[in-house]
PLY file of the C-alpha trace (Angstrom):
ply
format ascii 1.0
element vertex 277
property float x
property float y
property float z
element edge 276
property int vertex1
property int vertex2
end_header
52.36 137.77 -15.09
55.19 135.32 -15.71
56.27 135.69 -12.08
52.83 134.56 -10.88
52.99 131.29 -12.81
56.58 130.68 -11.70
55.56 131.02 -8.03
52.44 128.90 -8.64
54.52 126.11 -10.16
57.10 126.26 -7.38
54.35 126.17 -4.74
52.77 123.11 -6.32
56.12 121.37 -6.72
57.06 122.17 -3.12
53.86 120.55 -1.88
54.64 117.45 -3.94
58.27 117.41 -2.72
57.14 117.56 0.90
54.78 114.67 0.11
51.80 116.71 1.35
49.69 115.86 -1.68
50.77 112.22 -1.64
49.91 111.77 2.04
46.55 113.49 1.56
45.74 111.23 -1.38
46.81 108.18 0.65
44.47 109.22 3.49
41.72 109.80 0.94
42.30 106.40 -0.65
42.10 104.74 2.77
38.79 106.47 3.37
37.41 105.39 -0.02
38.40 101.78 0.69
36.67 101.92 4.08
33.61 103.56 2.54
33.41 100.96 -0.24
33.78 98.13 2.31
30.97 99.53 4.46
28.75 99.97 1.40
29.42 96.39 0.28
28.47 94.84 3.61
25.43 97.08 3.96
24.19 96.14 0.49
24.77 92.44 1.19
22.84 92.70 4.45
19.90 94.33 2.69
19.83 91.54 0.13
19.77 88.88 2.82
16.89 90.55 4.68
14.99 91.50 1.51
14.72 95.15 2.49
12.36 97.05 0.13
14.19 98.76 -2.73
12.77 102.20 -1.91
14.07 102.00 1.67
17.43 100.75 0.43
17.82 103.77 -1.84
17.03 106.21 0.96
19.55 104.58 3.29
22.17 104.41 0.55
21.57 108.08 -0.22
22.11 108.90 3.47
25.34 106.85 3.47
26.54 108.75 0.44
25.89 112.06 2.21
27.90 110.87 5.21
30.71 110.02 2.79
30.54 113.47 1.23
30.55 115.04 4.69
33.75 113.19 5.56
35.30 114.22 2.24
34.41 117.84 2.94
36.21 117.56 6.28
39.29 116.15 4.54
39.26 119.00 2.02
39.00 121.59 4.81
41.85 119.96 6.74
43.97 119.68 3.60
43.39 123.35 2.77
44.46 124.68 6.15
47.30 122.28 6.92
49.05 122.64 3.56
48.88 126.44 3.34
49.23 127.55 6.97
53.04 127.64 6.92
53.63 128.94 3.42
53.88 132.67 4.27
54.42 132.79 8.03
57.05 130.04 7.85
58.95 131.77 5.08
58.81 135.10 6.92
60.09 133.48 10.13
62.93 131.68 8.33
63.84 134.66 6.15
63.25 132.70 2.94
60.70 135.24 1.72
63.39 137.95 1.70
65.36 136.11 -0.97
62.24 135.77 -3.11
61.14 139.38 -2.56
64.55 140.69 -3.70
64.12 138.99 -7.08
62.25 140.75 -9.94
58.91 139.43 -8.64
56.49 141.84 -7.01
55.00 140.88 -3.67
51.50 140.78 -5.11
52.76 138.28 -7.69
54.27 136.20 -4.87
50.98 136.04 -2.97
48.85 135.49 -6.07
51.21 132.80 -7.34
51.08 130.93 -4.04
47.29 131.16 -4.04
47.12 129.74 -7.56
49.57 126.96 -6.73
47.51 125.81 -3.77
44.32 126.35 -5.76
45.49 123.90 -8.42
46.51 121.30 -5.87
43.33 121.59 -3.80
41.10 121.58 -6.89
42.66 118.34 -8.08
42.34 116.80 -4.61
38.70 117.82 -4.22
37.85 116.55 -7.70
39.44 113.15 -7.08
37.83 112.66 -3.66
34.32 113.86 -4.52
34.31 111.88 -7.75
35.63 108.84 -5.85
32.75 108.82 -3.36
30.21 109.31 -6.12
31.72 106.57 -8.29
31.68 104.10 -5.38
28.04 104.96 -4.69
27.03 104.80 -8.34
28.93 101.58 -9.03
27.95 99.64 -5.92
24.60 101.15 -4.97
23.24 102.59 -8.18
22.77 106.00 -6.56
24.44 109.23 -7.56
24.47 112.58 -5.81
22.05 115.12 -7.20
23.38 118.33 -8.76
26.96 117.12 -8.33
28.63 119.89 -10.41
26.90 122.55 -8.30
27.85 120.78 -5.08
31.46 120.44 -6.23
31.60 124.17 -7.02
30.30 125.03 -3.55
32.75 122.72 -1.78
35.55 124.13 -3.93
34.48 127.65 -2.93
34.68 126.61 0.72
38.25 125.45 0.20
39.23 128.67 -1.62
37.64 130.79 1.13
39.65 129.01 3.82
42.80 129.18 1.68
42.45 132.95 1.23
41.74 133.45 4.93
44.74 131.34 5.91
47.09 133.27 3.61
45.69 136.57 4.89
46.27 135.72 8.54
49.64 134.07 7.94
51.14 137.41 6.87
50.58 138.85 10.36
50.67 135.82 12.66
52.86 132.78 13.30
52.06 129.40 11.79
50.53 128.02 14.97
48.45 131.13 15.66
47.20 131.22 12.08
46.14 127.57 12.23
44.31 128.09 15.52
42.54 131.19 14.21
41.40 129.66 10.92
40.22 126.40 12.48
38.58 128.36 15.28
36.68 130.49 12.78
35.60 127.39 10.88
34.54 125.78 14.16
32.46 128.87 14.93
30.81 128.59 11.51
30.18 124.87 12.08
28.50 125.50 15.43
26.53 128.41 14.00
25.24 126.22 11.19
23.86 123.64 13.62
22.33 126.38 15.79
20.64 127.85 12.72
19.27 124.44 11.69
18.01 123.69 15.18
16.43 127.11 15.42
14.58 126.56 12.15
13.31 123.14 13.20
12.08 124.45 16.56
10.80 127.77 15.19
13.22 129.85 17.28
14.02 133.01 15.27
16.71 134.27 17.67
18.64 131.01 17.34
18.41 131.28 13.56
19.70 134.84 13.77
22.65 133.72 15.91
23.50 131.05 13.36
23.33 133.53 10.48
25.59 135.93 12.42
28.18 133.15 12.80
27.98 132.53 9.04
28.66 136.21 8.38
31.81 136.00 10.50
32.96 132.92 8.57
30.70 131.61 5.75
32.60 128.36 5.14
30.01 126.06 6.74
27.20 127.81 4.85
28.79 126.70 1.59
28.87 123.08 2.77
25.25 123.21 3.97
24.13 124.53 0.60
26.16 121.79 -1.14
24.54 119.15 1.10
21.11 120.54 0.30
21.85 120.29 -3.42
23.09 116.69 -3.16
20.66 114.95 -0.81
17.45 113.25 -1.93
14.22 115.26 -2.19
12.59 113.01 0.44
15.33 113.71 3.00
14.96 117.42 2.31
11.17 117.28 2.64
10.99 115.42 5.97
13.92 117.30 7.58
15.16 114.40 9.70
18.60 114.15 8.12
21.73 115.52 9.85
22.00 117.58 6.66
18.51 118.99 7.11
17.26 121.57 4.66
15.31 123.37 7.37
17.45 126.48 6.87
19.19 126.53 3.52
21.83 129.23 2.89
20.52 131.61 0.26
22.13 132.69 -3.00
22.97 135.97 -1.26
25.07 134.06 1.26
26.91 132.33 -1.59
27.66 135.72 -3.16
28.78 137.00 0.25
31.15 134.03 0.62
32.64 134.77 -2.82
33.17 138.42 -1.87
34.65 137.33 1.48
37.18 135.19 -0.42
38.16 138.06 -2.72
38.51 140.51 0.18
40.62 138.04 2.19
42.96 137.51 -0.77
43.13 141.25 -1.40
44.00 141.89 2.25
46.67 139.19 2.08
48.31 141.00 -0.84
47.98 144.39 0.87
49.45 143.18 4.16
52.38 141.51 2.44
53.09 144.70 0.49
52.96 146.78 3.66
54.94 144.43 5.88
58.58 145.17 6.65
60.48 142.04 5.72
0 1
1 2
2 3
3 4
4 5
5 6
6 7
7 8
8 9
9 10
10 11
11 12
12 13
13 14
14 15
15 16
16 17
17 18
18 19
19 20
20 21
21 22
22 23
23 24
24 25
25 26
26 27
27 28
28 29
29 30
30 31
31 32
32 33
33 34
34 35
35 36
36 37
37 38
38 39
39 40
40 41
41 42
42 43
43 44
44 45
45 46
46 47
47 48
48 49
49 50
50 51
51 52
52 53
53 54
54 55
55 56
56 57
57 58
58 59
59 60
60 61
61 62
62 63
63 64
64 65
65 66
66 67
67 68
68 69
69 70
70 71
71 72
72 73
73 74
74 75
75 76
76 77
77 78
78 79
79 80
80 81
81 82
82 83
83 84
84 85
85 86
86 87
87 88
88 89
89 90
90 91
91 92
92 93
93 94
94 95
95 96
96 97
97 98
98 99
99 100
100 101
101 102
102 103
103 104
104 105
105 106
106 107
107 108
108 109
109 110
110 111
111 112
112 113
113 114
114 115
115 116
116 117
117 118
118 119
119 120
120 121
121 122
122 123
123 124
124 125
125 126
126 127
127 128
128 129
129 130
130 131
131 132
132 133
133 134
134 135
135 136
136 137
137 138
138 139
139 140
140 141
141 142
142 143
143 144
144 145
145 146
146 147
147 148
148 149
149 150
150 151
151 152
152 153
153 154
154 155
155 156
156 157
157 158
158 159
159 160
160 161
161 162
162 163
163 164
164 165
165 166
166 167
167 168
168 169
169 170
170 171
171 172
172 173
173 174
174 175
175 176
176 177
177 178
178 179
179 180
180 181
181 182
182 183
183 184
184 185
185 186
186 187
187 188
188 189
189 190
190 191
191 192
192 193
193 194
194 195
195 196
196 197
197 198
198 199
199 200
200 201
201 202
202 203
203 204
204 205
205 206
206 207
207 208
208 209
209 210
210 211
211 212
212 213
213 214
214 215
215 216
216 217
217 218
218 219
219 220
220 221
221 222
222 223
223 224
224 225
225 226
226 227
227 228
228 229
229 230
230 231
231 232
232 233
233 234
234 235
235 236
236 237
237 238
238 239
239 240
240 241
241 242
242 243
243 244
244 245
245 246
246 247
247 248
248 249
249 250
250 251
251 252
252 253
253 254
254 255
255 256
256 257
257 258
258 259
259 260
260 261
261 262
262 263
263 264
264 265
265 266
266 267
267 268
268 269
269 270
270 271
271 272
272 273
273 274
274 275
275 276
């Protein structure tokens, strides 16, 4: 087990050395500044026009959801871009051979890398999600509902994409792995919108197509469930929000996504063990 924590620490330190975490935090800080600026001017405009408080809260809640949506995109991008080269790049350069010849089993190498990225991505997600919520709470007086549950779901989305990226990177080049993972996430994104539209228009076949896309890659389903947990009850009831609750991923889909993550990580370990380095 010591080997796992050694690899995890090295993976985390390598990300810091390459300034990946620093650049991601800088991009996140720029977003939070922009978000806070937009919130400030919007609140000032409402005060000048004496917009009813109830309407203000609904608009502010919608703005907060847009902020969370952008943060979710940053977390997804951070997950894929930081991990896509970690296995395939080391295999291509021959670096992994030096590590594999040391008294560290290959399963420990893969698990350690997963844990290293997990720690980094967890910290990043926590900072960014808390940042948006703190800006909203401090400047608007609104806070996301069920935030711990939503954070857990967004974290699961990141871990699912991390496991999938590591799994594919054992067999494919860095570029191919990135295209495949982002393509799968894009498929899930499109499927989620098709499912929502099908629910709103009472088109069962469209809903079925969306669910099928979520089974291929359940990442977007986790975000949609997180959005449902966070948005206001009124927005959920009237179903006019971009984050409509017309078709909410079930608990079974959440369990499926967790199993998908475990299987992807298990396959990553198996493929690395079987691969001729």
